[in-house]
N, C-alpha and C positions, 0 to 999 in steps of 0.2 A: 541669575535666579533660575532654578530648574523648572519651576511651575508657576502658573497664574491662578490656579484654583485648587483648594484643598477640600475634599469631601470627606466628612467624618461619619462613621457609624455612631450611634448614640449609646445604647446599653453596653457596658463593658469596655467602652473606648474613651468616652469623655465623662460619662456618668456611671457611678456605681449604683445600679438600680436593683440589685439582686434581692436585698432583704424585703423591699416593697413588693417585688414580683412574687417572692415566696409567700409573703403574708396574704396577698390577694388570692394566690393559688390555693392555699390551705383554707382560707375562708370559704372559697367556692366549693372546694371538695367536701368540707365538713357540713356546709349548709345543705348539701345533697346526700348526706349520709355516707360519704366515702372517706377512706383513711387519708391522713395528712402525709405530706412528703417532707423530706429534709431539705435544707437550703442547698446542700451539695447536689441532691437529685434535681432540684429546680435549675441549678446552674447548667446541668447537662441538657435540660429540656428547652432552654431558651435559644433564640436565634432565628427561628423561622416563622415568627408571628404568633399572636395570641392563640389562634385556633390550634396550631400545631403544639404549642405549649400545653394546652388543655388535653389534647389527644394523647400526649405522652404522659400526662400526670394522672389521668383516670386509670382504673384497673384495665388490664387487657381484656378485650372482648366486650367492652362497654358499648351500649347501643348509641346510635346517632342522636336519639332523643335525649339520652342522659348527657351526652357530650354537649348538646345544645344548652341544656339547663345549667351545666357547670360553666360554660362559656358566658352565658348571660350573667350569672352570679359574679364571675370574675370581673367582667366589664363594669358592672354597677359599682363594685367595691373599689376597683382600681382607679376609676374615674375620680373618686373622692380621696383616695389614699395613695396616689401615685408618688407623692413627695414627702411622705411621713419620715422615711429614713434615707431616702436617696440624697446623694451629694456628689459633686464633681470630684474626680480623682485629683489628688494634691498636685498642684502645679499646672494643670491643664488649662485653667482659665488664663493664666499669664502667657502661656504658649499661644493660645488663640488670639489674644490681644496683640502679641508681638508679631504674629503672622499678618494680621490686618494692618498693623503699623508699617510693616515692610511692603505693603501694597498688594498682598494676595487677597483674592476673594475666598470666602469660606462658606460651606454649606453642610447640611446634614441629610443623610438618606438612611432611614431606619425601617425595620419591619415592625416596630412598635406601632400601635394604632395612632393615626394622625392626631387625634385629640391629645394623646399623651405627649407626642413629640412637640406640638405647639405649646402645651402647658409648661413642659419641663424646660424647653429652650427659652421661653419667655421668662421663667422664674430664675433660672441659673445662668443663662447666657444672654442677657438682654442686649439687643442690637449688635450681637457678635456674629450673626450669620446673614448672608445675603439671601439665602433660601433654605428652607427646611421642609422635608416631606416625610410622612410616615405611611403606614398601610392604609389604603383607601379602596373602596369598591371599584371594580373594573380595571384596576391597575395591578399587573402581576408583581408580586413581592420578590425581594431578593431571594435567590441569586439571579433572577431575571434582571436585565439591565435597564428596564423601563424607567425607573425613577432616576437613575444616574443619567440616562439620556435626556430626561426632562430637565434636570439641573443644567447640563451642558448647554441645552438649547436656550433656557431661560437666561443664563448668564453669558451666553455667546462666547464659550470657551471651547477650543478644540481638544480632542482626546489626548493628544500628545502634550498638552499643557496642564493636564489635570492629574491628581494623585488621590487614591482612596486610602483612608486610614481606618483599620478595623481590628477586631480582636478574635475573629472566628474564621472557620472554614467557609462559612457562608459569604463572608466579606471577601475572602481570597477569590472565590468563584465568581462573585458579583463583579469584581474589578476585571477579571479575565473576560467575562462575557461582555463587559462594556468596552474592552480594549484599552484600559488604562492601568497604570502601574499601581501596585498595592504595597503599603507598608503595614506590617502587623505589629500590634503592641502586645507586650507580654504581661501587662498588669490586669488584664480583663478576665473573661469567663473561660478562656482556654489557655493552656500552657504552651510553651515553645515546642515541646516534643510533639504535641498534638498538631500544632500549626505546621510544623515541618512535614509531618506525615500527610498533610492535606495540601501540600504545594506551596507553602510559605517560603519566600526567598529573602526577604528583607525584614529585619526586626529592630525594634527599639524597646529598651527596658525602663526608660524614664521619660516623662514628658519633655524635659529640656533637650533630650537627644533627638526628639522628633523635629524640633526647630532646625537643628544642625543638618539633619537628613534632608529636610525640605529646602532649606535656604542655602546650605553649603557653608554657613558661618555659625559660630557660637551665638547663642541668644544673649543679648545685653541684659545685665541685671539692673 
């Protein structure tokens, strides 16, 4: 076995949350009299937390006061509607279950607000993670390694025994900053070419390939 712990990103890696993120972004924008964004635009805005998503979604030159209002509208809407259209990527639940059956610990580290992480992990991946954390006050978000370090400490696993799974440049940088290996998935919010240009070195195109990459053997059906 190559590893003892698998740490997953959430959005774009195990859950397709894009439509709900786009819906809440556009609700918040329009509630504050601002133009809506396309789903593809929102795809490019996500990855660095809700605040950064809103800063990218509002028109350039928007005041901090306006950004605060849009952020508040988003949070109130997304708290209620974070699971309207969201769903796990096909096959990923089976992979997580198989990893745990093989004896590996599993965790989630996300830049999504912690309330969203806890709600979505509970709804879609009940009892499938030993630890899950999202964005919280006074904790630096990814690509800072703080939350990854927290998981390693909580689960008592060394860096050499952990691997980080993500779909973005932020995930690649997070793993680098935490001193652990990163496997990038190509079914998420960023394509392979983009990931290569941001330092990605190991890729998987399908969830079942992820099991082989981590465990060194094919996943049993």
